N, C-alpha and C positions, 0 to 999 in steps of 0.2 A: 321756435321751430320755423324754418323757412316755409313760404307758401307752397312750394312744390312738394316738400315733405308732408305737409298737412294734407294736401290733395291725395297723395299716394296712400297715406294712412286711411283716409275716408274711403278711397276706392277699395282698399283691402278689407275694411270693415263691411262695406256693402257686399262685396263678393262672398265674404265668409258667411253672411246671413242670407244670401240668395239661394233658393232651392236649386238643385242640379238641373231640373227640367226647365228652369227659367234662364239659364245661362246661354249666351250666344253660342258657345262651343257645342252645347247640346243641340241647339236648333240647327246648327250646320252639320251635325252628325259626327263631331270629333270626339265626344265623350258620351258615355252611357248614363243611365239613371243613377249610378253610384259614383260618377266622376272618373271612371276608368277610361283611359285613352283608347279609342278605336283606331288602330293603326292601319288596318286593311278593310276594304269593302269589296263587294262583288260588282263588276261592271255589267253592262247589258248582256254580255256573253257568258256571264257566270264565272269569269276569271277574277282571281284576287288581285287587287291593285292597291297601291299605297293611298292612304287617306290623309293627304297633306293639304293644308290651306293653300289656296291659289290666289284668290282675289284679296284686295287690301282689307276689306271688311272681314273676310275669313281669317286672315293673318292677325288682325287686331283682336280676334276672339281667343287666340291661343299664344299669347306672349309669355316670356319668362315669368312675368309677374303673375299671370293667370296660373301657370304651372305650379308656382310656389304656393299660391292660395289654394289650389286644388289639393295639394299635398297636406296643407294645414287642415282643410275641411275634412279630409279623409281621417286624419288623426282624431279630430273632434268627434266625427260621426261614429267612430268605432267604439266609443265608450258609452256605457249606460248613463242614465240620468242620475242626479243626486250629486254628492260631493265629488265623485269621480269626474263628472262632466266639468264641473267648475275647475278642478285641478288640471284637467286637460286644457282648458282655456289658458291657464297660467303657463303651462309648458309650451303651447302653441305661440303665445305672445313672446316668450323668451327665444324660441326658434326664429320667429319673425324679426326680433331685435337683432339677433346675430346675422341673419341672412341679409338684412338691410343695413347692417353696420351702424345702428343708431347709437348716439351718445346718451348719457344719463338723462339729460333734459328732454330729448326727443322720446326716449322710451317711457319716461314718466307721463308725458303727454299722451302717448299711445295707450298706456294702461288706463289713464283717466277717461279718454274718449271711448275706449272699448267698453269700459264699465258703464258709462253714461248711455252708450248705444244699446247695450243689452237691456238696461232699464227702460229706455224709451220704446224699444221694440217689444217690451214685455216678455223677454226671453230669460230674465233673471227672476228666479223664485226665491222667496225668503228662506226656504229650507236649504237652498244651495249655499247661502251665506253662513247660516248657523252650523251646517254640517262641515264646513271647512275647519272648525275647531277640532274635529275628530280625525283629521288627516294624519296627524302625528308627526314624529321626527325620526330621523335615521341617525345611526352612529357612524361617524367617519372611520374608515378603515374596515368596516364590517362588510360581509358579503351577504346579499339577499337574493331571492328568486324573483324573476319578473312575473307579475300577475297576469298580464295579457300582452299580446304582441305589440312591440314598440317599433315604429318605422321612423328612423332618423338617418340623415346623411346617406341616403340610398341603400341602407341596410334595414332588414326586418329582423329584429331580435325576438325570438319566440318565447312564449310563456315557459316558465320553469328554468330558463337559462340563468346562470349566475351573473350578478352585477356587483362589482366592488365599488363602494361609495368612496369617492376620492376627496370631495370637499363640498361645503355649502356653497350655493350659488347666490341667488337673489330671493328676497321675500316679496311676493306680490299678492295683494289682497289678503294678507295674513298667512299665506301658504308658503312654507319654506321649500325652495327647490334645491336640487343637488346635481353635481356633476359626478357621473359614475363611469365605469368602464366594463363593457361586456367583451371579454377577451381584450383586444387592443383598441376597440372602437368606443369613442366617447359618446355618452348619452346624457341628456338633460331629463331629469325626472323628479317626481315628488314621492313622498312616503306612500301615497296611495297606489303607485305603480308597482310596488313590490310587496313581498311578504317574507 
């Protein structure tokens, strides 16, 4: 992996594990405690005005990379602890791989570094690993229901919507991922995302 790629991966990992209120975008007032973008604020006269970055430092707190990571963090933060959380890490890593157009070698290094980072930061619990055994498998060509809202590709697919499993995708940390379709929209998911 090139040095620049490695630096980007480490920046992403650091941002993924940084609390919302410690982010520069939060300190500048561009996001709230849940990572949602604050697009308008009130000026001194009580009038609503756009809340866009102006200075170089403000702009550097809200780059396309930041927005990508904010979306990944929201995906990860929406799910409960346990196997679902670990399965969501897998989905987030695959979405990151696609967004950054990483090749196999780069993505393998990303998975390894992310796993190591979780262990070093004590964010990885033994139960999370053993519970991945129970995530299960899906049948290609079958239709399932979405367990909880899935946000991908600027769409939010609601719980109980039908998803048709199209094909197996990748296996990461022992968890099989799949490509499915909700109506015409492609989604990446695990067996833990559906019932």
